C-alpha positions in Angstrom: -28.3 26.3 26.4 -25.3 24.1 27.1 -22.5 24.2 24.5 -19.3 22.6 23.4 -16.5 23.7 21.1 -16.7 22.9 17.4 -13.3 21.0 17.8 -15.0 18.7 20.3 -17.9 18.1 17.9 -15.5 17.2 15.2 -13.9 14.5 17.3 -17.3 13.2 18.2 -18.1 12.9 14.5 -14.9 10.9 13.9 -15.9 8.5 16.7 -19.4 8.2 15.2 -17.7 7.1 11.9 -16.0 4.2 13.8 -12.5 5.9 14.1 -10.7 4.7 17.2 -7.2 5.8 16.2 -5.9 8.9 14.4 -2.4 9.9 13.4 -0.9 13.4 13.2 1.5 16.1 14.3 0.0 18.7 16.7 -0.4 22.3 15.6 -1.6 25.5 17.2 -4.2 25.8 14.4 -6.3 22.9 15.7 -5.8 23.0 19.5 -9.6 22.7 20.0 -9.5 19.4 18.1 -6.7 18.2 20.3 -8.8 19.1 23.3 -11.6 17.1 21.7 -9.3 14.1 21.6 -8.6 14.6 25.3 -12.3 14.9 26.0 -13.1 11.6 24.1 -9.9 9.8 25.1 -11.8 6.7 26.2 -13.1 6.2 22.7 -10.3 7.4 20.4 -6.5 7.6 20.5 -4.5 10.4 18.9 -1.0 9.1 17.9 1.4 12.0 17.9 4.0 11.3 15.2 7.4 12.9 14.5 6.8 14.1 10.9 3.6 14.7 9.0 4.8 12.5 6.1 5.1 9.6 8.6 1.7 10.4 10.1 0.1 10.4 6.6 1.7 7.1 5.8 0.3 5.7 9.0 -3.2 6.8 8.2 -2.9 5.4 4.6 -1.7 2.1 6.0 -4.7 2.1 8.4 -7.0 2.7 5.5 -5.6 -0.2 3.6 -6.0 -2.5 6.6 -9.5 -1.6 7.5 -11.1 -0.5 4.2 -12.4 2.6 6.0 -10.7 6.0 5.9 -7.5 6.3 7.9 -7.4 9.7 9.6 -4.5 12.1 9.7 -4.4 15.6 11.3 -1.8 18.3 10.5 -1.4 22.0 10.7 -1.4 24.4 7.9 1.3 25.1 5.3 4.4 23.1 6.1 2.4 20.5 7.9 0.0 20.0 5.0 2.8 19.9 2.4 4.7 17.3 4.4 1.6 15.2 4.6 1.1 15.4 0.8 3.2 12.3 0.2 0.7 10.2 2.0 -2.2 11.8 0.1 -0.5 11.0 -3.2 0.1 7.4 -2.0 -3.6 7.0 -1.0 -4.7 8.4 -4.4 -2.6 6.1 -6.5 -3.2 3.1 -4.2 -7.0 3.8 -4.1 -6.9 3.9 -0.3 -9.7 5.6 1.7 -8.2 8.4 3.8 -9.2 11.7 5.4 -6.7 14.5 5.9 -7.8 17.2 8.4 -5.8 20.4 8.0 -5.9 23.1 10.7 -5.9 26.5 8.9 -5.5 30.2 9.4 -8.4 32.0 10.9 -11.0 33.4 8.5 -10.3 36.9 9.7 -6.9 36.9 8.1 -7.5 34.6 5.1 -6.2 35.7 1.6 -3.5 38.0 3.1 -0.7 35.4 2.9 -1.0 35.0 6.6 1.4 32.8 8.5 1.7 29.4 6.7 -1.3 30.2 4.5 -1.8 28.4 1.2 -4.6 27.4 -1.2 -5.4 23.7 -0.4 -7.9 23.4 -3.3 -5.1 24.2 -5.7 -2.5 22.1 -4.0 -4.6 19.0 -3.3 -7.6 19.4 -5.5 -8.9 17.0 -8.1 -7.4 19.2 -10.9 -4.0 17.9 -9.8 -5.0 14.4 -11.1 -3.0 12.8 -8.4 -3.9 14.1 -5.0 -7.3 14.3 -3.3 -10.7 13.3 -4.6 -12.2 16.3 -2.9 -11.1 19.3 -0.9 -13.5 21.3 1.2 -13.3 24.0 3.9 -15.6 24.0 6.9 -16.6 27.6 7.6 -19.8 26.9 9.6 -19.2 24.9 12.7 -22.9 23.7 12.7 -22.2 21.8 9.4 -19.3 19.8 10.8 -21.4 16.6 10.9 -22.4 17.1 7.3 -18.8 17.6 6.1 -17.3 14.7 8.1 -20.0 12.3 6.8 -19.5 13.4 3.2 -15.7 13.1 3.5 -16.0 9.5 4.7 -18.5 8.7 2.0 -16.4 10.3 -0.7 -13.3 8.5 0.5 -14.9 5.1 0.3 -17.4 5.3 -2.6 -16.4 4.6 -6.2 -12.7 4.4 -6.5 -11.5 4.9 -2.9 -9.1 7.7 -2.2 -8.1 10.6 0.0 -10.3 13.6 1.0 -8.9 16.8 2.5 -11.0 18.9 4.9 -9.6 22.4 5.9 -10.5 23.6 9.4 -10.1 27.4 10.0 -8.8 28.0 13.5 -11.5 30.4 14.5 -14.2 28.0 13.4 -12.9 25.3 15.6 -13.3 27.4 18.8 -16.9 28.4 18.0 -19.5 27.1 20.5 -22.1 24.7 19.2 -25.1 23.3 21.0 -24.5 20.2 23.1 -27.5 18.8 21.3 -25.8 19.0 17.9 -24.9 15.4 17.3 -22.8 13.5 14.6 -24.6 12.0 11.7 -24.8 8.2 11.7 -21.9 6.1 10.4 -21.7 5.9 6.7 -21.0 2.7 4.8 -19.5 2.4 1.3 -22.1 2.2 -1.5 -21.4 -1.0 -3.4 -22.1 -1.0 -7.1 -23.3 -4.5 -8.3 -22.3 -5.8 -11.7 -24.7 -5.7 -14.6 -25.9 -9.2 -15.3 -25.4 -8.6 -19.0 -21.7 -7.8 -18.3 -21.3 -11.0 -16.4 -23.0 -12.9 -19.2 -20.6 -11.3 -21.7 -17.7 -12.2 -19.6 -18.9 -15.8 -19.5 -19.2 -16.0 -23.2 -15.7 -14.7 -23.7 -14.4 -17.2 -21.2 -16.1 -20.1 -22.8 -14.3 -19.3 -26.1 -10.9 -18.7 -24.6 -7.8 -20.9 -24.9 -5.4 -19.2 -22.5 -7.3 -17.0 -20.0 -5.6 -15.3 -17.1 -7.3 -13.5 -14.1 -5.4 -10.5 -12.7 -6.7 -9.4 -9.2 -5.8 -6.4 -7.1 -6.8 -3.0 -5.9 -8.3 -2.0 -2.6 -11.4 -3.0 -0.7 -11.2 -6.8 -0.7 -12.7 -8.6 2.2 -12.5 -12.2 3.2 -15.8 -13.2 1.7 -15.0 -11.5 -1.6 -11.6 -13.2 -1.7 -13.2 -16.5 -1.0 -15.7 -15.9 -3.8 -12.8 -15.0 -6.2 -11.1 -18.2 -5.2 -14.3 -20.3 -5.8 -14.6 -18.8 -9.2 -11.0 -19.5 -10.1 -11.4 -23.1 -8.8 -14.6 -23.8 -10.7 -13.2 -22.6 -14.0 -9.6 -23.6 -13.2 -8.3 -20.1 -14.0 -4.7 -19.1 -13.3 -4.6 -16.0 -11.1 -1.9 -13.3 -10.9 -1.9 -10.5 -8.3 -1.4 -6.9 -9.4 1.7 -4.9 -8.4 1.9 -4.7 -4.6 -1.5 -6.3 -4.1 0.2 -9.7 -3.7 -2.2 -10.8 -0.9 -5.3 -10.5 -3.0 -5.2 -14.2 -4.0 -3.5 -16.8 -1.7 0.1 -17.3 -3.0 0.0 -20.9 -1.7 -3.0 -21.9 -4.0 -2.2 -24.3 -6.9 -3.8 -21.8 -9.3 -1.6 -18.9 -8.3 0.5 -17.6 -11.2 2.6 -15.0 -9.5 2.8 -11.2 -9.0 2.4 -8.9 -12.0 4.7 -6.0 -11.3 8.2 -4.8 -11.1 10.7 -7.7 -11.4 8.0 -9.9 -12.9 8.9 -13.5 -13.6 10.0 -13.5 -17.2 7.9 -16.7 -17.8 4.8 -15.0 -16.4 5.4 -11.9 -18.6 5.6 -14.1 -21.7 2.4 -15.9 -20.7 0.5 -12.6 -20.2 1.6 -11.6 -23.7 0.4 -15.0 -25.0 -2.9 -15.0 -23.2 -6.0 -14.5 -25.3 -8.2 -13.3 -22.4 -7.4 -11.1 -19.4 -10.0 -10.7 -16.7 -8.8 -7.8 -14.5 -10.8 -7.3 -11.3 -10.0 -4.4 -9.1 -6.6 -3.7 -10.8 -6.3 -0.4 -12.5 -3.7 -1.9 -14.9 -1.3 0.9 -14.3 2.3 1.3 -15.6 3.9 -1.1 -13.1 1.3 -3.9 -13.5 1.5 -3.7 -17.3 5.3 -3.4 -17.6 5.1 0.1 -18.9 1.9 -0.7 -20.9 3.7 -3.4 -22.9 2.3 -6.6 -21.4 -1.1 -5.2 -22.4 -0.7 -2.5 -25.1 -2.8 0.7 -24.6 -5.3 1.8 -25.6 -6.3 -1.6 -27.1 -4.7 -4.7 -25.9 -4.0 -7.7 -28.2 -5.6 -9.9 -25.6 -9.4 -9.6 -25.1 -9.9 -7.7 -21.9 -12.6 -7.8 -19.3 -12.1 -4.9 -16.9 -14.0 -4.7 -13.5 -13.6 -1.6 -11.4 -15.9 0.2 -8.9 -15.8 3.6 -10.6 -17.3 4.1 -14.1 -15.0 6.9 -15.3 -11.9 4.7 -14.7 -13.2 2.1 -17.2 -12.1 2.6 -20.8 -9.9 5.5 -19.6 -6.5 3.9 -20.4 -7.6 0.5 -21.9 -10.6 0.1 -24.1 -12.1 -3.2 -22.7 -14.0 -5.7 -24.7 -16.3 -5.9 -21.6 -16.2 -3.1 -19.0 -18.1 -3.8 -15.8 -18.6 -1.2 -13.0 -18.8 -3.1 -9.7 -17.3 -3.3 -6.3 -14.7 -6.0 -6.2 -16.4 -8.2 -3.6 -19.8 -7.9 -5.4 -18.2 -8.8 -8.7 -16.4 -11.8 -7.1 -19.7 -13.0 -5.7 -21.4 -12.7 -9.1 -18.5 -14.6 -10.7 -18.7 -17.3 -8.1 -22.4 -17.8 -8.9 -21.7 -18.6 -12.6 -22.5 -22.3 -13.3 -19.6 -24.5 -13.7 -18.5 -25.2 -17.3 -20.2 -28.3 -18.9 -16.8 -29.9 -19.5 -13.3 -29.6 -18.0 -11.8 -26.3 -19.2 -9.4 -26.8 -22.1 -6.8 -24.6 -20.4 -6.2 -26.8 -17.4 -2.7 -27.6 -18.7 -2.1 -23.9 -19.2 -3.1 -23.2 -15.6 -0.8 -25.9 -14.2 2.1 -24.6 -16.3 1.6 -21.0 -14.9 1.7 -22.3 -11.3 4.7 -24.4 -12.1 6.4 -21.3 -13.6 5.6 -19.5 -10.3 7.0 -22.2 -8.1 10.1 -22.4 -10.3 10.6 -18.7 -9.7 10.7 -19.3 -6.0 13.9 -21.3 -6.5 16.9 -19.0 -6.0 19.3 -18.6 -8.9 23.0 -17.9 -8.6 23.6 -14.3 -9.6 25.8 -14.3 -12.6 29.2 -12.6 -12.0 28.9 -12.7 -8.2 32.3 -13.6 -6.7 32.4 -16.4 -4.2 32.0 -15.0 -0.7 31.1 -11.5 -1.7 28.0 -11.6 0.5 29.7 -13.3 3.4 27.5 -15.9 5.0 24.2 -14.2 4.2 21.9 -15.6 1.5 18.9 -13.4 1.1 16.5 -16.1 -0.3 17.3 -18.1 2.8 16.5 -15.0 4.9 13.1 -14.8 3.3 12.5 -18.5 3.8 13.2 -17.9 7.5 10.5 -15.2 7.6 8.1 -17.7 5.9 8.8 -20.2 8.6 8.7 -18.0 11.7 6.3 -15.2 11.0 2.7 -15.8 12.1 0.2 -16.3 9.2 -1.5 -13.0 10.0 1.7 -10.9 10.1 1.6 -7.6 8.3 4.5 -7.3 5.8 5.4 -3.7 5.0 8.0 -2.0 2.7 8.7 1.3 1.1 10.4 1.7 -2.3 13.7 0.3 -3.5 15.4 -2.7 -4.9 15.6 -4.3 -1.4 11.8 -5.0 -1.7 12.4 -7.3 -4.7 13.6 -10.0 -2.4 10.4 -10.2 -0.4 8.3 -9.6 -3.5 9.8 -12.5 -5.3 10.4 -15.1 -2.6 7.8 -14.5 0.1 4.4 -16.3 -0.3 1.7 -14.0 1.0 -1.3 -15.4 2.7 -4.4 -14.2 0.9 -7.2 -12.0 2.3 -9.3 -15.1 2.0 -7.7 -16.2 5.3 -9.2 -13.2 7.1 -6.4 -10.6 7.1 -4.7 -8.2 4.8 -1.0 -9.1 5.0 0.8 -6.7 2.6 1.2 -2.9 3.0 3.3 -1.5 0.2 3.0 1.7 -1.9 2.1 1.2 -5.5 3.2 4.8 -6.1 6.8 3.9 -5.1 7.0 6.2 -2.1 10.2 5.8 -0.2 9.9 5.9 3.6 6.5 4.1 3.7 7.5 0.8 5.3 8.6 1.9 8.8 5.5 4.1 9.7 3.2 1.6 8.0 4.5 -1.2 10.1 4.2 0.8 13.3 0.6 1.8 12.4 -0.4 -1.7 11.7 0.9 -2.9 15.0 -0.7 0.0 17.0 -4.0 -0.5 15.3 -4.3 -4.3 15.2 -1.8 -5.7 17.7 -0.6 -8.1 15.0 3.0 -8.8 14.2 4.4 -6.2 11.9 7.5 -6.9 9.8 9.2 -4.2 7.7 11.9 -4.7 5.1 13.8 -1.5 4.4 16.9 -0.2 2.6 19.3 2.2 4.2 18.0 5.1 2.1 14.4 4.1 2.6 14.8 3.8 6.3 16.3 7.2 6.9 13.3 8.9 5.3 11.0 8.1 8.2 13.2 6.3 10.8 12.2 8.9 13.3 8.9 7.2 13.7 10.6 4.6 15.9 10.2 7.3 18.6 6.4 7.2 17.9 6.4 3.4 18.4 8.2 3.7 21.7 5.9 6.5 23.0 2.7 4.8 22.1 3.6 1.1 22.8 4.0 0.0 19.2 6.3 -2.8 18.2 7.6 -3.7 14.8 10.5 -5.8 13.4 12.6 -4.1 10.8 15.0 -5.9 8.5 17.4 -3.2 7.2 19.4 -4.1 4.1 22.3 -1.6 4.2 24.3 -1.4 1.0 25.4 2.3 1.1 23.6 3.3 -2.1 20.3 4.4 -3.4 20.0 1.0 -5.0 17.3 1.3 -7.6 18.7 4.6 -8.9 22.2 3.2 -8.9 21.0 0.2 -10.9 19.4 2.4 -13.5 22.4 4.7 -13.5 24.7 1.8 -14.4 22.3 0.7 -17.1 22.2 4.1 -18.7 25.5 5.7 -17.7 27.9 2.9 -16.7 30.7 3.7 -14.4 29.6 7.3 -14.0 28.4 7.4 -10.3 26.7 10.6 -9.3 24.4 11.3 -6.4 23.7 7.7 -5.5 26.2 6.9 -2.8 25.3 7.2 0.9 27.2 7.9 4.0 25.3 6.2 6.8 25.1 6.3 10.6 25.5 3.3 12.8 22.0 2.0 12.4 22.1 -0.3 15.4 23.1 2.6 17.7 20.5 4.8 16.1 17.7 2.2 16.7 18.9 1.7 20.3 18.7 5.5 20.8 15.0 5.3 19.8 14.4 2.4 22.2 14.5 -0.5 19.7 16.6 -3.5 20.3 19.2 -3.8 17.5 21.4 -6.6 16.1 23.8 -6.7 13.2 23.5 -10.0 11.3 26.4 -11.7 9.6 25.0 -15.1 8.7 21.8 -16.9 8.1 22.0 -18.9 11.3 22.4 -15.6 13.2 19.3 -14.3 11.4 17.2 -17.3 12.4 18.0 -16.9 16.0 17.7 -13.1 16.0 14.2 -13.2 14.4 13.1 -15.7 17.0 14.3 -13.3 19.7 12.6 -10.3 18.0 9.3 -12.1 17.8 9.5 -12.9 21.6 10.6 -9.4 22.6 8.2 -6.8 24.1 9.9 -3.9 22.3 10.6 -3.4 18.6 13.7 -4.7 16.9 16.0 -3.6 14.1 18.0 -6.3 12.3 20.7 -4.9 10.1 22.4 -6.8 7.3 25.3 -5.2 5.5 25.5 -6.0 1.8 27.9 -5.0 -1.0 26.2 -2.8 -3.7 26.8 -5.6 -6.2 23.9 -7.5 -4.7 21.4 -5.2 -6.3 18.5 -7.5 -7.4 17.3 -11.0 -7.4 18.3 -11.6 -11.0 21.4 -9.6 -11.8 24.4 -8.0 -10.1 25.5 -4.4 -10.5 28.6 -5.7 -12.2 26.7 -7.6 -14.9 24.4 -4.7 -15.5 27.4 -2.4 -16.0 29.1 -4.9 -18.3 26.0 -5.2 -20.4 25.7 -1.4 -20.7 29.3 -1.1 -21.8 28.9 -3.9 -24.3 26.0 -2.0 -25.9 28.4 1.0 -26.4 
């Protein structure tokens, strides 16, 4: 009987699930799997990254883009713990992902062998923030079963990460050549109960100031088009949940703005004044609800219709007036099929006002207390306007966590998934260091333009992945806003402990030289005119590009300077 290694079979199973790219850092614990990648190199690429955290972020970004599990491979112990930041991101962002962990051999398990740890404890569902499921494959003949279940679990219900542990000795076991992968699994789509849709319609017909909040993972172009058709038929204003700003097209006349950190104060007031919230796909977490104040938990003042794909998420934080378990695309199709209202909705003026408030928020304001010339010839809203003009409509915009992201969140108008592409990759769990690897992964996987905005602290958490881009032919454009501080923490520090700086200042390298060492072109930008030309060159360049803008710490947000925040804190006493 002809045979192959279990590690070879595992890679065949990944290919059968439609995986053509996987990310990871190699380890001796899964050499047989690496050999499987070599054996199947015409069908699947293994992208060797420089840190497991960067690799896990790449896999998470790939899951966001494709709506199928991104795959990350790491070795035991330190490799797995490094990758945990990507697992946590996938969990809170509801992103399908599979983490494969090479482990100690079964002959030395439970002896605290080299790099041994208990992955069920570290990643398991009991953590309430890591993996949906953790399993160990001890029998090589069951690899097809475990891989199939991992992909199904990652996609079904509320999408999320699954961890599979691979003992080293299991991976080198021979299995029959005839042992084949199971067929590709597809996500099971729950369809909405017609009674729930009818109850939603009844609430909508009685409403005076309704608002639809869309977000979450899993949207496809048809679902986004159905959502848009529903909004148009009923003239509903639509806001996008925190860091899901591409769910509904920002250029649409019914768009009301993003519901997240740095929310437009006018939109926040309108959410509070709304009498009906229809939330589809959005968990209504802390960031989307302004710390559970825009909608009070557990029972909001507004009537609430909540639509999510997993039943145990409904009524968990917010007790909804109508709770509907459904996939987002199926729910949108059902809503689009509702007959048009008999008369023009009475909230048309309300919808127009919310869109007018959104468009007014796109107009830059002069930051109070900012001295003339403090930012030189750089005006960040104009920088974002240049991105809007020059980036292709299908460009992927990525960012990590920090106040630097507020500029693109407020001023950039994301093209919606309705236009055929997901265009925003950003961590709702606020993970620093996400943007750089996410942009590289997006470009490697799709070939589309990837643009990353990063802060200096954020960039240095995973800047080493520029080497991964160079090695594997990836290209991204990185705008680095360098202000020499951990900006978000410094802002909060001045608000709570004014003029008591501790732990938030940064001593930085020369970022242009650093990027050049990694094989990226690099330019330091001192004016908006320079940025326009540099972005044009970056888009035409075959290699990646880093564009650095140096800013004073005082330019800390789109609405206030660090000085005014400090002054307000001192005035409070």
